[in-house]
KEVEXTOR-107184 format. One record per residue: residue number from 1; x, y negated, z negated of N, C-alpha, C in turn. Coordinates in steps of 0.001 Angstrom, whole numbers, padded with zeros to 6 digits, always signed. Layout:
<rs>
   pos        nu        nv        nw       cau       cav       caw        cu        cv        cw
   NUM         X         Y         Z         X         Y         Z         X         Y         Z
...
</rs>
This chain:
<rs>
   pos        nu        nv        nw       cau       cav       caw        cu        cv        cw
     1   +000860   +001180   +000000   +000000   +000000   +000000   +000892   -001224   +000000
     2   +000420   -002302   +000598   +001248   -003502   +000640   +000365   -004731   +000752
     3   +000923   -005836   +000297   +000256   -007125   +000437   +001331   -008184   +000515
     4   +001161   -009097   +001459   +002212   -010098   +001620   +001615   -011394   +002141
     5   +002006   -012514   +001544   +001606   -013820   +002044   +002547   -014861   +001464
     6   +002156   -016107   +001541   +003022   -017179   +001064   +003251   -017111   -000438
     7   +002391   -016407   -001146   +002530   -016289   -002594   +003404   -015117   -002999
     8   +004130   -014543   -002048   +005035   -013455   -002393   +004557   -012129   -001847
     9   +005337   -011095   -002143   +005022   -009763   -001623   +005008   -008742   -002741
    10   +004259   -007680   -002509   +004171   -006587   -003471   +003992   -005287   -002708
    11   +004906   -004352   -002943   +004860   -003059   -002268   +004976   -001944   -003295
    12   +004234   -000875   -003069   +004358   +000312   -003917   +004612   +001528   -003046
    13   +005621   +002313   -003422   +005918   +003558   -002713   +005951   +004699   -003728
    14   +005801   +005919   -003220   +005708   +007085   -004104   +006690   +008163   -003676
    15   +007346   +008772   -004647   +008197   +009922   -004416   +008037   +010868   -005587
    16   +007488   +012032   -005316   +007140   +012976   -006372   +006210   +012279   -007364
    17   +006548   +012253   -008636   +005672   +011627   -009638   +006124   +010222   -010017
    18   +006997   +009637   -009178   +007517   +008294   -009459   +006911   +007289   -008487
    19   +006335   +006227   -009018   +005839   +005115   -008207   +006816   +003958   -008345
    20   +007308   +003441   -007224   +008223   +002305   -007239   +007471   +001063   -006785
    21   +007409   +000075   -007665   +006715   -001177   -007385   +007758   -002267   -007180
    22   +007692   -002924   -006019   +008664   -003971   -005701   +007950   -005285   -005441
    23   +008333   -006319   -006200   +007769   -007652   -005985   +008836   -008556   -005369
    24   +008385   -009595   -004701   +009344   -010505   -004092   +008743   -011866   -003826
    25   +009603   -012870   -003821   +009191   -014229   -003471   +010422   -014964   -002952
    26   +010255   -015790   -001904   +011413   -016484   -001327   +012185   -017342   -002327
    27   +011497   -017863   -003344   +012156   -018718   -004335   +012711   -017864   -005474
    28   +013785   -017138   -005181   +014499   -016327   -006188   +013577   -015388   -006959
    29   +012613   -014809   -006238   +011667   -013861   -006839   +010937   -014460   -008037
    30   +010530   -015726   -007890   +009728   -016372   -008925   +008273   -015930   -008788
    31   +007476   -016260   -009800   +006092   -015799   -009834   +005087   -016938   -009767
    32   +004408   -017112   -008626   +003174   -017885   -008623   +002085   -017045   -009303
    33   +001013   -017700   -009697   -000021   -017009   -010470   -000616   -015827   -009701
    34   -000825   -015992   -008409   -001463   -014914   -007640   -000609   -013646   -007649
    35   +000706   -013809   -007545   +001581   -012635   -007558   +001585   -011973   -008934
    36   +001541   -012781   -009990   +001407   -012219   -011341   +000143   -011371   -011440
    37   -000955   -011907   -010927   -002228   -011184   -010985   -002163   -009879   -010200
    38   -001552   -009930   -009030   -001477   -008730   -008195   -000616   -007656   -008847
    39   +000489   -008063   -009456   +001345   -007091   -010129   +000626   -006492   -011336
    40   -000105   -007310   -012064   -000873   -006818   -013215   -001898   -005777   -012776
    41   -002623   -006061   -011711   -003621   -005116   -011196   -002963   -003815   -010743
    42   -001779   -003927   -010123   -001074   -002737   -009647   -000626   -001862   -010822
    43   -000104   -002485   -011870   +000294   -001725   -013062   -000922   -001024   -013664
    44   -002050   -001729   -013724   -003272   -001119   -014266   -003755   +000045   -013415
    45   -003670   -000106   -012095   -004081   +000984   -011194   -003185   +002210   -011377
    46   -001876   +001991   -011456   -000945   +003110   -011614   -001107   +003783   -012972
    47   -001520   +003015   -013957   -001764   +003586   -015282   -002843   +004653   -015233
    48   -003789   +004482   -014306   -004905   +005437   -014166   -004622   +006542   -013147
    49   -003484   +006463   -012466   -003164   +007418   -011397   -002541   +008682   -012000
    50   -003280   +009772   -011970   -002824   +011008   -012619   -001651   +011660   -011892
    51   -001375   +011237   -010657   -000252   +011811   -009912   +001073   +011143   -010263
    52   +001000   +010060   -011033   +002191   +009289   -011383   +002558   +009514   -012845
    53   +003842   +009776   -013107   +004336   +009905   -014480   +005228   +008739   -014889
    54   +005923   +008153   -013906   +006905   +007108   -014182   +006756   +005996   -013136
    55   +006907   +004758   -013588   +006901   +003599   -012693   +008286   +002970   -012702
    56   +008833   +002708   -011521   +010057   +001919   -011399   +009644   +000521   -010953
    57   +010062   -000489   -011700   +009744   -001874   -011365   +011009   -002568   -010883
    58   +010941   -003129   -009672   +012117   -003766   -009094   +011699   -004969   -008260
    59   +012701   -005759   -007839   +012408   -006921   -007003   +013218   -006865   -005723
    60   +012860   -007738   -004797   +013489   -007746   -003474   +014886   -008341   -003511
    61   +015660   -007988   -002514   +016939   -008635   -002296   +018053   -008115   -003180
    62   +019216   -008764   -003048   +020399   -008315   -003778   +020886   -009346   -004787
    63   +020166   -010455   -004933   +020640   -011518   -005822   +019795   -011584   -007087
    64   +018896   -012557   -007190   +018135   -012734   -008431   +017110   -011622   -008619
    65   +016999   -011141   -009853   +015908   -010209   -010173   +014601   -010985   -010261
    66   +014598   -012057   -011065   +013384   -012861   -011208   +013734   -014177   -011880
    67   +013269   -015277   -011296   +013561   -016593   -011863   +012399   -017157   -012662
    68   +011425   -016288   -013007   +010338   -016720   -013880   +009205   -017404   -013151
    69   +008609   -018377   -013808   +007421   -019039   -013277   +007757   -019926   -012086
    70   +006791   -020062   -011192   +006936   -020925   -010024   +006907   -022389   -010438
    71   +008007   -023117   -010203   +008049   -024538   -010540   +007026   -025321   -009724
    72   +006814   -024912   -008481   +005825   -025605   -007650   +004453   -025588   -008318
    73   +004061   -024420   -008832   +002744   -024320   -009461   +002714   -025031   -010811
    74   +003823   -025008   -011542   +003859   -025715   -012832   +003628   -027212   -012630
    75   +004186   -027757   -011563   +004016   -029183   -011287   +002598   -029519   -010819
    76   +001844   -028507   -010413   +000469   -028723   -009964   -000548   -028649   -011102
    77   -000092   -028218   -012292   -001005   -028121   -013436   -001471   -029528   -013829
    78   -002796   -029714   -013933   -003345   -031044   -014185   -003971   -031189   -015568
    79   -004273   -030073   -016226   -004889   -030150   -017557   -004543   -028905   -018364
    80   -004883   -028933   -019657   -004516   -027840   -020544   -005158   -026513   -020118
    81   -006374   -026588   -019604   -007057   -025373   -019170   -006278   -024685   -018041
    82   -005843   -025471   -017060   -005056   -024904   -015965   -003718   -024378   -016460
    83   -003096   -025103   -017395   -001822   -024664   -017942   -001950   -023349   -018689
    84   -002992   -023243   -019508   -003228   -022001   -020244   -003499   -020852   -019286
    85   -004274   -021128   -018242   -004595   -020088   -017264   -003328   -019589   -016571
    86   -002438   -020518   -016200   -001218   -020100   -015509   -000369   -019208   -016410
    87   -000089   -019651   -017620   +000789   -018875   -018495   +000111   -017612   -019020
    88   -001220   -017580   -018979   -001922   -016344   -019315   -001607   -015245   -018311
    89   -001183   -015637   -017107   -000786   -014643   -016113   +000362   -013788   -016622
    90   +001348   -014421   -017249   +002451   -013655   -017849   +001955   -012835   -019024
    91   +001050   -013408   -019823   +000499   -012670   -020962   -000202   -011404   -020502
    92   -001020   -011512   -019460   -001759   -010346   -018955   -000807   -009298   -018375
    93   +000255   -009752   -017697   +001205   -008792   -017127   +001934   -008025   -018229
    94   +002444   -008728   -019230   +003164   -008050   -020306   +002246   -007092   -021056
    95   +000999   -007494   -021269   +000063   -006590   -021945   -000269   -005379   -021075
    96   -000350   -005584   -019771   -000601   -004451   -018872   +000561   -003458   -018919
    97   +001785   -003972   -018943   +002958   -003109   -019021   +002991   -002365   -020352
    98   +002673   -003069   -021414   +002658   -002472   -022757   +001583   -001399   -022877
    99   +000422   -001677   -022325   -000714   -000747   -022421   -000683   +000350   -021369
   100   +000187   +000231   -020376   +000253   +001214   -019294   +000536   +002601   -019861
   101   -000157   +003600   -019347   +000026   +004966   -019851   +001306   +005610   -019323
   102   +001958   +004946   -018372   +003191   +005488   -017775   +004408   +004751   -018329
   103   +005517   +005452   -018431   +006760   +004812   -018803   +007266   +003964   -017633
   104   +007770   +002776   -017930   +008208   +001839   -016900   +009721   +001675   -016975
   105   +010377   +001993   -015865   +011829   +001877   -015759   +012143   +000628   -014939
   106   +012941   -000273   -015487   +013302   -001487   -014773   +014601   -001307   -013999
   107   +014600   -001764   -012743   +015812   -001797   -011920   +016180   -003267   -011734
   108   +017240   -003700   -012382   +017607   -005114   -012390   +018911   -005286   -011621
   109   +018821   -005911   -010448   +019976   -006017   -009551   +020662   -007372   -009612
   110   +020145   -008298   -010432   +020728   -009633   -010468   +020198   -010445   -011621
   111   +020458   -011730   -011566   +020140   -012617   -012688   +018635   -012726   -012947
   112   +018306   -012992   -014210   +016915   -013185   -014606   +016824   -014396   -015531
   113   +015767   -015171   -015347   +015554   -016382   -016128   +014136   -016368   -016684
   114   +013958   -016868   -017913   +012634   -017096   -018471   +011724   -015883   -018422
   115   +010605   -016040   -017712   +009638   -014953   -017617   +010224   -013673   -017076
   116   +011264   -013793   -016240   +011933   -012595   -015738   +012566   -011788   -016850
   117   +013119   -012491   -017858   +013696   -011810   -019013   +012590   -011124   -019815
   118   +011437   -011780   -019898   +010303   -011174   -020596   +009829   -009894   -019929
   119   +009812   -009889   -018599   +009411   -008690   -017868   +010405   -007560   -018109
   120   +011695   -007881   -018073   +012715   -006867   -018348   +012534   -006295   -019746
   121   +012281   -007179   -020721   +012139   -006739   -022107   +010924   -005859   -022320
   122   +009944   -005947   -021427   +008723   -005158   -021582   +008801   -003830   -020832
   123   +009843   -003635   -020053   +010093   -002306   -019485   +010518   -001370   -020623
   124   +010284   -000087   -020434   +010630   +000882   -021476   +012096   +001303   -021427
   125   +012717   +001142   -020263   +014115   +001543   -020076   +014625   +000758   -018884
   126   +015821   +000185   -019002   +016295   -000698   -017938   +017719   -000345   -017529
   127   +017908   -000186   -016225   +019239   -000031   -015641   +019529   -001305   -014861
   128   +020740   -001845   -015022   +021070   -003126   -014413   +022466   -003089   -013814
   129   +022768   -004121   -013026   +024122   -004263   -012507   +024942   -005142   -013444
   130   +026235   -005121   -013226   +027138   -005937   -014034   +026969   -007425   -013751
   131   +026215   -007757   -012694   +025969   -009162   -012334   +024650   -009681   -012904
   132   +023979   -008870   -013695   +022615   -009203   -014140   +022618   -010038   -015417
   133   +023103   -011267   -015305   +023108   -012198   -016431   +021680   -012690   -016700
   134   +021467   -013185   -017910   +020121   -013615   -018311   +020177   -014984   -018985
   135   +019045   -015702   -018921   +018969   -017029   -019536   +017521   -017346   -019881
   136   +017316   -017939   -021049   +016008   -018479   -021424   +016130   -019998   -021374
   137   +015722   -020580   -020271   +015959   -022013   -020013   +014766   -022892   -020360
   138   +013735   -022319   -020985   +012469   -023039   -021145   +012590   -024350   -021905
   139   +013382   -024386   -022993   +013496   -025638   -023754   +014050   -026762   -022886
   140   +014899   -026414   -021937   +015511   -027420   -021070   +014508   -028057   -020118
   141   +013370   -027403   -019910   +012346   -027986   -019030   +011115   -028412   -019812
   142   +011266   -028538   -021136   +010199   -029140   -021929   +009171   -028187   -022486
   143   +009361   -026892   -022270   +008424   -025919   -022843   +009236   -024972   -023740
   144   +008845   -023727   -023837   +009584   -022749   -024636   +009162   -021364   -024205
   145   +009942   -020327   -024560   +009614   -018960   -024130   +008560   -018327   -025040
   146   +007446   -019036   -025233   +006488   -018632   -026255   +005756   -017338   -025911
   147   +005324   -017207   -024658   +004568   -016007   -024274   +005453   -014767   -024312
   148   +006677   -014901   -023834   +007548   -013719   -023738   +008320   -013434   -025025
   149   +008299   -014370   -025980   +009104   -014200   -027196   +008862   -012883   -027916
   150   +007605   -012441   -028114   +007416   -011166   -028813   +008115   -009999   -028120
   151   +008096   -010013   -026784   +008740   -008926   -026035   +010254   -008998   -026167
   152   +010805   -010209   -026042   +012258   -010361   -026111   +012756   -010067   -027528
   153   +012074   -010603   -028534   +012490   -010365   -029917   +012379   -008895   -030300
   154   +011358   -008233   -029799   +011190   -006808   -030095   +012359   -005995   -029542
   155   +012882   -006404   -028392   +013923   -005637   -027729   +015327   -006000   -028246
   156   +015619   -007271   -028440   +016993   -007658   -028797   +017103   -008271   -030183
   157   +015957   -008479   -030869   +015983   -009060   -032204   +015771   -010560   -032195
   158   +015254   -011065   -033299   +014942   -012492   -033402   +016193   -013358   -033321
   159   +017297   -012873   -033910   +018525   -013679   -033915   +019059   -013894   -032504
   160   +019139   -012819   -031717   +019639   -012934   -030343   +018678   -013744   -029478
   161   +017375   -013569   -029710   +016389   -014357   -028965   +016575   -015842   -029259
   162   +016789   -016174   -030547   +016995   -017570   -030940   +018256   -018133   -030298
   163   +019309   -017345   -030298   +020570   -017776   -029682   +020366   -018112   -028212
   164   +019654   -017256   -027503   +019381   -017514   -026091   +018510   -018750   -025905
   165   +017488   -018878   -026730   +016515   -019949   -026557   +017124   -021321   -026826
   166   +017907   -021440   -027891   +018457   -022742   -028258   +019603   -023146   -027343
   167   +020346   -022172   -026835   +021387   -022457   -025839   +020757   -022325   -024454
   168   +019820   -023213   -024172   +018908   -023041   -023033   +019571   -023152   -021673
   169   +020764   -023712   -021610   +021429   -023841   -020314   +022547   -022815   -020131
   170   +022736   -021948   -021111   +023841   -020989   -021073   +023382   -019610   -020595
   171   +024153   -019041   -019690   +023907   -017670   -019260   +024511   -016694   -020268
   172   +023801   -015603   -020529   +024346   -014484   -021293   +024683   -013378   -020293
   173   +025847   -012790   -020444   +026314   -011798   -019474   +025526   -010497   -019571
   174   +025632   -009705   -018520   +025011   -008379   -018524   +025579   -007523   -019653
   175   +026870   -007688   -019935   +027492   -006934   -021032   +026869   -007322   -022366
   176   +026579   -008616   -022547   +025897   -009088   -023769   +024509   -008465   -023868
   177   +023785   -008460   -022751   +022436   -007878   -022738   +022469   -006379   -023028
   178   +023506   -005698   -022547   +023668   -004274   -022845   +023924   -004073   -024334
   179   +024795   -004879   -024894   +025132   -004765   -026321   +023909   -005009   -027200
   180   +023048   -005943   -026795   +021870   -006284   -027588   +020713   -005310   -027393
   181   +020806   -004447   -026379   +019768   -003437   -026176   +018744   -003761   -025113
   182   +018920   -004898   -024418   +017981   -005209   -023336   +018171   -004229   -022181
   183   +019431   -003936   -021867   +019755   -002956   -020828   +020200   -001650   -021492
   184   +019845   -000533   -020864   +020278   +000777   -021362   +021610   +001181   -020745
   185   +021870   +000723   -019503   +023137   +001048   -018844   +023426   +000027   -017762
   186   +024724   -000136   -017445   +025165   -001040   -016385   +025841   -000257   -015275
   187   +025673   -000735   -014042   +026206   -000047   -012862   +026693   -001079   -011857
   188   +027534   -000672   -010933   +027868   -001548   -009817   +026643   -001639   -008913
   189   +026621   -002658   -008064   +025499   -002816   -007142   +025341   -001593   -006247
   190   +026463   -000990   -005884   +026438   +000180   -004990   +025886   +001415   -005690
   191   +026058   +001480   -006991   +025645   +002665   -007751   +024225   +002586   -008299
   192   +023673   +001385   -008324   +022421   +001176   -009061   +021272   +002038   -008561
   193   +021022   +002038   -007248   +019858   +002760   -006734   +019915   +004245   -007044
   194   +021075   +004855   -006882   +021209   +006277   -007177   +020986   +006545   -008659
   195   +021500   +005652   -009511   +021330   +005825   -010957   +019861   +005708   -011352
   196   +019163   +004737   -010757   +017740   +004553   -011057   +016932   +005761   -010594
   197   +017188   +006188   -009357   +016421   +007328   -008834   +016677   +008584   -009648
   198   +017928   +008846   -009983   +018246   +010043   -010763   +017556   +010021   -012120
   199   +017606   +008860   -012773   +016976   +008773   -014093   +015462   +008915   -013998
   200   +014840   +008191   -013046   +013380   +008207   -012927   +012864   +009587   -012545
   201   +013550   +010249   -011623   +013109   +011585   -011207   +013257   +012590   -012351
   202   +014343   +012495   -013082   +014526   +013398   -014221   +013446   +013153   -015273
   203   +013195   +011873   -015567   +012178   +011531   -016557   +010804   +012035   -016132
   204   +010509   +011910   -014841   +009189   +012313   -014346   +009006   +013831   -014320
   205   +010102   +014565   -014489   +009996   +016034   -014492   +009572   +016574   -015847
   206   +009535   +015716   -016860   +009153   +016160   -018201   +007634   +016254   -018314
   207   +007176   +016878   -019368   +005744   +017073   -019611   +005020   +015723   -019623
   208   +004069   +015485   -018689   +003368   +014192   -018639   +002667   +013844   -019945
   209   +002139   +014859   -020626   +001455   +014593   -021895   +002443   +014110   -022951
   210   +003654   +014673   -022930   +004683   +014239   -023877   +005130   +012810   -023566
   211   +005243   +012489   -022278   +005623   +011136   -021887   +004562   +010129   -022341
   212   +003295   +010502   -022186   +002189   +009626   -022593   +002214   +009386   -024100
   213   +002421   +010451   -024862   +002470   +010307   -026317   +003682   +009476   -026737
   214   +004791   +009626   -026011   +005987   +008852   -026326   +005759   +007368   -026047
   215   +005064   +007083   -024952   +004762   +005684   -024615   +003968   +005034   -025745
   216   +003003   +005735   -026283   +002197   +005188   -027379   +003055   +004892   -028600
   217   +003981   +005809   -028900   +004843   +005620   -030071   +005782   +004432   -029865
   218   +006319   +004305   -028647   +007248   +003202   -028355   +006603   +001847   -028652
   219   +005293   +001733   -028379   +004622   +000445   -028496   +003742   +000326   -029731
   220   +003918   +001225   -030700   +003170   +001111   -031952   +003405   -000250   -032602
   221   +002363   -000806   -033173   +002500   -002056   -033906   +002441   -003309   -033072
   222   +002111   -003188   -031795   +002055   -004381   -030928   +000621   -004725   -030514
   223   -000340   -004120   -031184   -001736   -004334   -030781   -002131   -005813   -030829
   224   -001517   -006558   -031741   -001870   -007974   -031893   -001447   -008818   -030703
   225   -000626   -008240   -029812   -000196   -008989   -028627   -001370   -009411   -027754
   226   -002462   -008653   -027795   -003621   -008991   -026959   -004053   -010438   -027193
   227   -004057   -010856   -028436   -004473   -012224   -028751   -003290   -013180   -028861
   228   -002165   -012705   -029416   -001015   -013590   -029640   -000485   -014165   -028334
   229   -000355   -013332   -027302   +000228   -013826   -026050   -000653   -014882   -025391
   230   -001975   -014744   -025533   -002892   -015742   -024980   -002788   -017046   -025778
   231   -002662   -016922   -027094   -002475   -018118   -027930   -001186   -018842   -027546
   232   -000139   -018075   -027278   +001137   -018663   -026882   +001017   -019330   -025505
   233   +000198   -018749   -024630   -000017   -019348   -023309   -000646   -020731   -023447
   234   -001532   -020880   -024426   -002182   -022169   -024651   -001168   -023210   -025127
   235   -000221   -022797   -025987   +000822   -023713   -026452   +001648   -024195   -025254
   236   +002053   -023250   -024414   +002883   -023593   -023257   +002103   -024445   -022269
   237   +000836   -024102   -022084   +000004   -024850   -021155   -000165   -026303   -021541
   238   -000128   -026581   -022836   -000207   -027963   -023315   +001128   -028683   -023120
   239   +002219   -027999   -023448   +003540   -028625   -023362   +003950   -028955   -021930
   240   +003498   -028136   -020969   +003922   -028358   -019582   +003359   -029667   -019026
   241   +002361   -030230   -019703   +001775   -031503   -019276   +002524   -032708   -019821
   242   +003470   -032487   -020734   +004184   -033595   -021361   +005040   -034339   -020338
   243   +005305   -035608   -020639   +006164   -036406   -019755   +007545   -035772   -019642
   244   +008047   -035237   -020757   +009362   -034592   -020746   +009379   -033446   -019744
   245   +008369   -032584   -019814   +008335   -031416   -018929   +008182   -031832   -017474
   246   +007344   -032834   -017219   +007136   -033291   -015843   +008453   -033793   -015233
   247   +009159   -034608   -015998   +010412   -035166   -015509   +011454   -034070   -015315
   248   +011541   -033151   -016290   +012535   -032081   -016217   +012268   -031155   -015039
   249   +011008   -030789   -014816   +010660   -029910   -013705   +010973   -030579   -012374
   250   +010685   -031859   -012271   +010975   -032599   -011043   +012474   -032615   -010765
   251   +013278   -032841   -011811   +014717   -032857   -011648   +015253   -031487   -011274
   252   +014710   -030428   -011905   +015156   -029062   -011591   +014865   -028728   -010143
   253   +013695   -029157   -009644   +013344   -028863   -008250   +014301   -029557   -007283
   254   +014760   -030758   -007657   +015686   -031486   -006798   +017047   -030797   -006745
</rs>
C-alpha cells in the first residue's frame, strides 16, 4: 500500500511476519499534520493485522531520520485550538505506538531532532548508525519537548532528557544515545539494513502470543499517557503563538 503527495510519503511492505513502514518528506523527513495522521492510522491498522508480528519503522533517504514538526505548518497556526490540534498529532502517534500490539523496531539512519527523538524513544528496540546524532531544540524555538518528554524520559531518564533539553542547540552523538539506552546497537550505514532485517526476522519467528504479552509488560504504567500527552499538546500549542516562537521559527526557516 502507498500514499504520496506534497505532505510526504508513506509506504508499507511485508516480508514474512515483518511489516516495514517507511515515511518521508522532502524537508528532512519532517512531519506535517497529515503525515502524522497517516502514520498513526497505519500503526493502528498493523496492530490489528494477525499476519504481522513485528513492525520496522524507518524513514526515506540516507541523511536525516526525522527533523520533527513541520516549521511551515507551525508558522500557519493562528490560535490555541489549531496549535493544540497540531501537536496532538504527535500525541496520537506516540500513543498508537505504545498501544500497538506489535513490537516496533526502529531503523535510524541519520540525525533526529525534536519529535523525531520522541518517535525513536517510543520504538521498542532501535538500531542506528554511528551518524545518528540527536537534539532536542524546542526551547531554542520558543516551545519545549512537552509532548515527547514522557517517552524520552522513560527511555533515557529524566537527567539525560533535561541535559538535552536545556542544551537546546547541542547535538548528542550516537554513542551518547547508545550509552543512555535510546539505541540498542550502532552500525555503519552499509551494515544497518542487514542488521535490522536479521533482528526483525529473528524476533518475528518467536511465539506471537509471547511477543504480545511482552509488549504489554514493556509499556506497563504508561496508561496515563492517553491524557497527559494531549495536555502537553495544549501547552505547546499555546507557546507556539508567542512572539518569541514566531520570531525564532521565522529565523530558523531562513
